[in-house]
NUKOLRO-120976 format. One record per residue (C-alpha): residue number from 1; residue in three letters; chain; x, y, z. Coordinates in pm, 1 decimal. Layout:
# residues N
<pt><resi>NUM</resi><resn>Ala</resn><chain>A</chain><px>X</px><py>Y</py><pz>Z</pz></pt>
...
# end
This chain:
# residues 109
<pt><resi>1</resi><resn>Met</resn><chain>A</chain><px>9982.4</px><py>9643.7</py><pz>11758.2</pz></pt>
<pt><resi>2</resi><resn>Gln</resn><chain>A</chain><px>9662.4</px><py>9807.9</py><pz>11899.8</pz></pt>
<pt><resi>3</resi><resn>Ala</resn><chain>A</chain><px>9561.0</px><py>10136.6</py><pz>11716.7</pz></pt>
<pt><resi>4</resi><resn>Thr</resn><chain>A</chain><px>9259.1</px><py>10398.6</py><pz>11781.5</pz></pt>
<pt><resi>5</resi><resn>Gly</resn><chain>A</chain><px>9082.2</px><py>10543.7</py><pz>11538.0</pz></pt>
<pt><resi>6</resi><resn>Arg</resn><chain>A</chain><px>9077.0</px><py>10495.1</py><pz>11149.6</pz></pt>
<pt><resi>7</resi><resn>Pro</resn><chain>A</chain><px>9378.7</px><py>10539.6</py><pz>10961.2</pz></pt>
<pt><resi>8</resi><resn>Leu</resn><chain>A</chain><px>9429.7</px><py>10874.8</py><pz>10748.3</pz></pt>
<pt><resi>9</resi><resn>Glu</resn><chain>A</chain><px>9229.9</px><py>10831.6</py><pz>10489.4</pz></pt>
<pt><resi>10</resi><resn>Gly</resn><chain>A</chain><px>9295.8</px><py>11060.1</py><pz>10146.2</pz></pt>
<pt><resi>11</resi><resn>Gln</resn><chain>A</chain><px>9632.0</px><py>11126.9</py><pz>10250.7</pz></pt>
<pt><resi>12</resi><resn>Leu</resn><chain>A</chain><px>9977.2</px><py>11093.8</py><pz>10081.3</pz></pt>
<pt><resi>13</resi><resn>Leu</resn><chain>A</chain><px>10230.1</px><py>10937.5</py><pz>10279.1</pz></pt>
<pt><resi>14</resi><resn>Ser</resn><chain>A</chain><px>10567.5</px><py>10960.9</py><pz>10129.1</pz></pt>
<pt><resi>15</resi><resn>Val</resn><chain>A</chain><px>10971.3</px><py>10841.2</py><pz>10194.8</pz></pt>
<pt><resi>16</resi><resn>Gly</resn><chain>A</chain><px>11220.9</px><py>11036.6</py><pz>10037.9</pz></pt>
<pt><resi>17</resi><resn>Pro</resn><chain>A</chain><px>11603.7</px><py>11015.4</py><pz>10057.1</pz></pt>
<pt><resi>18</resi><resn>Gly</resn><chain>A</chain><px>11768.1</px><py>11003.0</py><pz>10374.2</pz></pt>
<pt><resi>19</resi><resn>Gly</resn><chain>A</chain><px>11446.7</px><py>10845.6</py><pz>10556.9</pz></pt>
<pt><resi>20</resi><resn>Ala</resn><chain>A</chain><px>11264.8</px><py>11206.1</py><pz>10520.3</pz></pt>
<pt><resi>21</resi><resn>Val</resn><chain>A</chain><px>10899.9</px><py>11084.9</py><pz>10581.9</pz></pt>
<pt><resi>22</resi><resn>Ser</resn><chain>A</chain><px>10585.8</px><py>11310.4</py><pz>10553.3</pz></pt>
<pt><resi>23</resi><resn>Val</resn><chain>A</chain><px>10179.9</px><py>11295.0</py><pz>10526.7</pz></pt>
<pt><resi>24</resi><resn>Ser</resn><chain>A</chain><px>10034.5</px><py>11581.7</py><pz>10312.0</pz></pt>
<pt><resi>25</resi><resn>Asp</resn><chain>A</chain><px>9704.7</px><py>11642.3</py><pz>10125.3</pz></pt>
<pt><resi>26</resi><resn>Pro</resn><chain>A</chain><px>9726.9</px><py>11523.2</py><pz>9773.9</pz></pt>
<pt><resi>27</resi><resn>Leu</resn><chain>A</chain><px>9459.2</px><py>11811.8</py><pz>9682.4</pz></pt>
<pt><resi>28</resi><resn>Thr</resn><chain>A</chain><px>9581.7</px><py>12121.2</py><pz>9831.2</pz></pt>
<pt><resi>29</resi><resn>Gly</resn><chain>A</chain><px>9963.4</px><py>12006.0</py><pz>9890.2</pz></pt>
<pt><resi>30</resi><resn>Ser</resn><chain>A</chain><px>9935.0</px><py>12121.2</py><pz>10263.8</pz></pt>
<pt><resi>31</resi><resn>Val</resn><chain>A</chain><px>10199.6</px><py>11891.3</py><pz>10473.3</pz></pt>
<pt><resi>32</resi><resn>Gln</resn><chain>A</chain><px>10017.8</px><py>11748.6</py><pz>10823.1</pz></pt>
<pt><resi>33</resi><resn>Phe</resn><chain>A</chain><px>10398.2</px><py>11626.2</py><pz>10953.0</pz></pt>
<pt><resi>34</resi><resn>Ser</resn><chain>A</chain><px>10720.9</px><py>11541.7</py><pz>10856.3</pz></pt>
<pt><resi>35</resi><resn>Ala</resn><chain>A</chain><px>11008.6</px><py>11422.4</py><pz>10979.9</pz></pt>
<pt><resi>36</resi><resn>Val</resn><chain>A</chain><px>11364.0</px><py>11290.1</py><pz>10912.8</pz></pt>
<pt><resi>37</resi><resn>Leu</resn><chain>A</chain><px>11386.8</px><py>10923.6</py><pz>11020.8</pz></pt>
<pt><resi>38</resi><resn>Pro</resn><chain>A</chain><px>11690.6</px><py>10796.3</py><pz>10910.1</pz></pt>
<pt><resi>39</resi><resn>Gly</resn><chain>A</chain><px>11696.5</px><py>10427.0</py><pz>10718.9</pz></pt>
<pt><resi>40</resi><resn>Val</resn><chain>A</chain><px>11286.3</px><py>10421.6</py><pz>10708.4</pz></pt>
<pt><resi>41</resi><resn>Thr</resn><chain>A</chain><px>11237.1</px><py>10301.4</py><pz>10376.4</pz></pt>
<pt><resi>42</resi><resn>Thr</resn><chain>A</chain><px>10858.0</px><py>10243.2</py><pz>10398.6</pz></pt>
<pt><resi>43</resi><resn>Leu</resn><chain>A</chain><px>10582.7</px><py>10385.4</py><pz>10593.5</pz></pt>
<pt><resi>44</resi><resn>Thr</resn><chain>A</chain><px>10208.3</px><py>10308.7</py><pz>10663.8</pz></pt>
<pt><resi>45</resi><resn>Ala</resn><chain>A</chain><px>9912.6</px><py>10467.9</py><pz>10880.8</pz></pt>
<pt><resi>46</resi><resn>Thr</resn><chain>A</chain><px>9777.2</px><py>10287.2</py><pz>11182.5</pz></pt>
<pt><resi>47</resi><resn>Gly</resn><chain>A</chain><px>9530.1</px><py>10532.5</py><pz>11324.8</pz></pt>
<pt><resi>48</resi><resn>Pro</resn><chain>A</chain><px>9455.1</px><py>10902.4</py><pz>11245.1</pz></pt>
<pt><resi>49</resi><resn>Ala</resn><chain>A</chain><px>9756.2</px><py>11037.8</py><pz>11423.6</pz></pt>
<pt><resi>50</resi><resn>Gln</resn><chain>A</chain><px>10003.9</px><py>10723.8</py><pz>11427.4</pz></pt>
<pt><resi>51</resi><resn>Leu</resn><chain>A</chain><px>10243.7</px><py>10607.9</py><pz>11139.7</pz></pt>
<pt><resi>52</resi><resn>Val</resn><chain>A</chain><px>10475.6</px><py>10269.9</py><pz>11159.3</pz></pt>
<pt><resi>53</resi><resn>Gly</resn><chain>A</chain><px>10793.5</px><py>10284.5</py><pz>10949.0</pz></pt>
<pt><resi>54</resi><resn>Gly</resn><chain>A</chain><px>11008.4</px><py>10001.1</py><pz>10831.0</pz></pt>
<pt><resi>55</resi><resn>Arg</resn><chain>A</chain><px>11392.6</px><py>10038.2</py><pz>10815.3</pz></pt>
<pt><resi>56</resi><resn>Asn</resn><chain>A</chain><px>11743.3</px><py>9901.7</py><pz>10771.6</pz></pt>
<pt><resi>57</resi><resn>Ala</resn><chain>A</chain><px>11840.7</px><py>9805.6</py><pz>11150.4</pz></pt>
<pt><resi>58</resi><resn>Ala</resn><chain>A</chain><px>12177.1</px><py>9876.7</py><pz>11084.8</pz></pt>
<pt><resi>59</resi><resn>Val</resn><chain>A</chain><px>12123.6</px><py>10241.4</py><pz>11072.5</pz></pt>
<pt><resi>60</resi><resn>Ser</resn><chain>A</chain><px>11990.3</px><py>10260.5</py><pz>11407.8</pz></pt>
<pt><resi>61</resi><resn>Ser</resn><chain>A</chain><px>12015.2</px><py>10021.6</py><pz>11680.3</pz></pt>
<pt><resi>62</resi><resn>Glu</resn><chain>A</chain><px>11643.7</px><py>10096.7</py><pz>11807.0</pz></pt>
<pt><resi>63</resi><resn>Gly</resn><chain>A</chain><px>11555.6</px><py>9802.6</py><pz>11556.8</pz></pt>
<pt><resi>64</resi><resn>Ala</resn><chain>A</chain><px>11385.1</px><py>9767.7</py><pz>11231.5</pz></pt>
<pt><resi>65</resi><resn>Leu</resn><chain>A</chain><px>11021.7</px><py>9875.3</py><pz>11281.7</pz></pt>
<pt><resi>66</resi><resn>Leu</resn><chain>A</chain><px>10941.7</px><py>10232.9</py><pz>11427.1</pz></pt>
<pt><resi>67</resi><resn>Arg</resn><chain>A</chain><px>10588.7</px><py>10410.5</py><pz>11552.5</pz></pt>
<pt><resi>68</resi><resn>Ile</resn><chain>A</chain><px>10580.8</px><py>10735.2</py><pz>11532.9</pz></pt>
<pt><resi>69</resi><resn>Asp</resn><chain>A</chain><px>10336.5</px><py>10950.9</py><pz>11701.7</pz></pt>
<pt><resi>70</resi><resn>Met</resn><chain>A</chain><px>10245.8</px><py>11247.4</py><pz>11433.2</pz></pt>
<pt><resi>71</resi><resn>Gln</resn><chain>A</chain><px>10114.0</px><py>11461.4</py><pz>11730.3</pz></pt>
<pt><resi>72</resi><resn>Thr</resn><chain>A</chain><px>10418.2</px><py>11439.9</py><pz>11956.4</pz></pt>
<pt><resi>73</resi><resn>Gly</resn><chain>A</chain><px>10678.9</px><py>11342.9</py><pz>11704.6</pz></pt>
<pt><resi>74</resi><resn>Glu</resn><chain>A</chain><px>10789.7</px><py>11039.3</py><pz>11936.0</pz></pt>
<pt><resi>75</resi><resn>Thr</resn><chain>A</chain><px>10930.9</px><py>10774.5</py><pz>11806.6</pz></pt>
<pt><resi>76</resi><resn>Val</resn><chain>A</chain><px>10946.9</px><py>10404.9</py><pz>11976.5</pz></pt>
<pt><resi>77</resi><resn>Ser</resn><chain>A</chain><px>11059.7</px><py>10070.5</py><pz>11862.6</pz></pt>
<pt><resi>78</resi><resn>Val</resn><chain>A</chain><px>10832.3</px><py>9797.1</py><pz>11800.0</pz></pt>
<pt><resi>79</resi><resn>Pro</resn><chain>A</chain><px>10924.7</px><py>9457.3</py><pz>11847.1</pz></pt>
<pt><resi>80</resi><resn>Thr</resn><chain>A</chain><px>11032.6</px><py>9215.9</py><pz>11518.8</pz></pt>
<pt><resi>81</resi><resn>Arg</resn><chain>A</chain><px>11304.8</px><py>9013.8</py><pz>11459.1</pz></pt>
<pt><resi>82</resi><resn>Ala</resn><chain>A</chain><px>11412.2</px><py>9170.3</py><pz>11129.7</pz></pt>
<pt><resi>83</resi><resn>Val</resn><chain>A</chain><px>11688.7</px><py>9369.9</py><pz>11034.8</pz></pt>
<pt><resi>84</resi><resn>Phe</resn><chain>A</chain><px>11510.9</px><py>9507.4</py><pz>10716.0</pz></pt>
<pt><resi>85</resi><resn>Ile</resn><chain>A</chain><px>11171.9</px><py>9559.4</py><pz>10644.5</pz></pt>
<pt><resi>86</resi><resn>Tyr</resn><chain>A</chain><px>11097.4</px><py>9562.4</py><pz>10278.6</pz></pt>
<pt><resi>87</resi><resn>Asp</resn><chain>A</chain><px>10701.1</px><py>9649.1</py><pz>10325.5</pz></pt>
<pt><resi>88</resi><resn>Ile</resn><chain>A</chain><px>10438.3</px><py>9724.3</py><pz>10568.4</pz></pt>
<pt><resi>89</resi><resn>Leu</resn><chain>A</chain><px>10054.4</px><py>9686.9</py><pz>10563.3</pz></pt>
<pt><resi>90</resi><resn>Tyr</resn><chain>A</chain><px>9796.1</px><py>9785.4</py><pz>10811.1</pz></pt>
<pt><resi>91</resi><resn>Glu</resn><chain>A</chain><px>9458.0</px><py>9603.6</py><pz>10834.8</pz></pt>
<pt><resi>92</resi><resn>Pro</resn><chain>A</chain><px>9230.3</px><py>9832.4</py><pz>11018.5</pz></pt>
<pt><resi>93</resi><resn>Ala</resn><chain>A</chain><px>8945.4</px><py>9563.1</py><pz>11011.2</pz></pt>
<pt><resi>94</resi><resn>Ser</resn><chain>A</chain><px>9209.3</px><py>9363.9</py><pz>11272.6</pz></pt>
<pt><resi>95</resi><resn>Ser</resn><chain>A</chain><px>9420.2</px><py>9593.2</py><pz>11407.2</pz></pt>
<pt><resi>96</resi><resn>Ala</resn><chain>A</chain><px>9694.4</px><py>9370.2</py><pz>11250.1</pz></pt>
<pt><resi>97</resi><resn>Leu</resn><chain>A</chain><px>10035.4</px><py>9508.3</py><pz>11126.4</pz></pt>
<pt><resi>98</resi><resn>Tyr</resn><chain>A</chain><px>10241.1</px><py>9268.5</py><pz>10861.8</pz></pt>
<pt><resi>99</resi><resn>Ser</resn><chain>A</chain><px>10550.3</px><py>9354.9</py><pz>10759.1</pz></pt>
<pt><resi>100</resi><resn>Leu</resn><chain>A</chain><px>10813.5</px><py>9175.6</py><pz>10482.5</pz></pt>
<pt><resi>101</resi><resn>Gly</resn><chain>A</chain><px>11151.1</px><py>9168.2</py><pz>10572.8</pz></pt>
<pt><resi>102</resi><resn>Val</resn><chain>A</chain><px>11475.3</px><py>8945.9</py><pz>10641.5</pz></pt>
<pt><resi>103</resi><resn>Asp</resn><chain>A</chain><px>11625.5</px><py>8841.2</py><pz>10983.4</pz></pt>
<pt><resi>104</resi><resn>Gly</resn><chain>A</chain><px>12028.5</px><py>8822.3</py><pz>11044.8</pz></pt>
<pt><resi>105</resi><resn>Ser</resn><chain>A</chain><px>12048.7</px><py>8490.6</py><pz>10873.9</pz></pt>
<pt><resi>106</resi><resn>Gly</resn><chain>A</chain><px>11910.8</px><py>8649.2</py><pz>10574.4</pz></pt>
<pt><resi>107</resi><resn>Thr</resn><chain>A</chain><px>11584.4</px><py>8429.9</py><pz>10618.6</pz></pt>
<pt><resi>108</resi><resn>Thr</resn><chain>A</chain><px>11220.6</px><py>8601.3</py><pz>10523.8</pz></pt>
<pt><resi>109</resi><resn>Ala</resn><chain>A</chain><px>11126.6</px><py>8744.8</py><pz>10860.3</pz></pt>
# end
């Protein structure tokens, strides 16, 4: 996954019940982005206006990883063999996205 620019700095990423996700300024409380993305349980920033969410693929046929464009609201599935993602980490120096999840057989993916 290739991202452009630096991930969000100093912003609060939150995931609430039902996949309610938001990006806000913790000092002012100003919400810069919010959406409801069913099944999303974890979130990371991969660029100044890009997020990746991990979710339970049983909630959506699109898959367990989802790229989110904060400017347009567009979501695109990111290929993975996992059916449930527990956690995601983005490493800006190498543009690498790491995820921890399980595949359909219950094996760590």
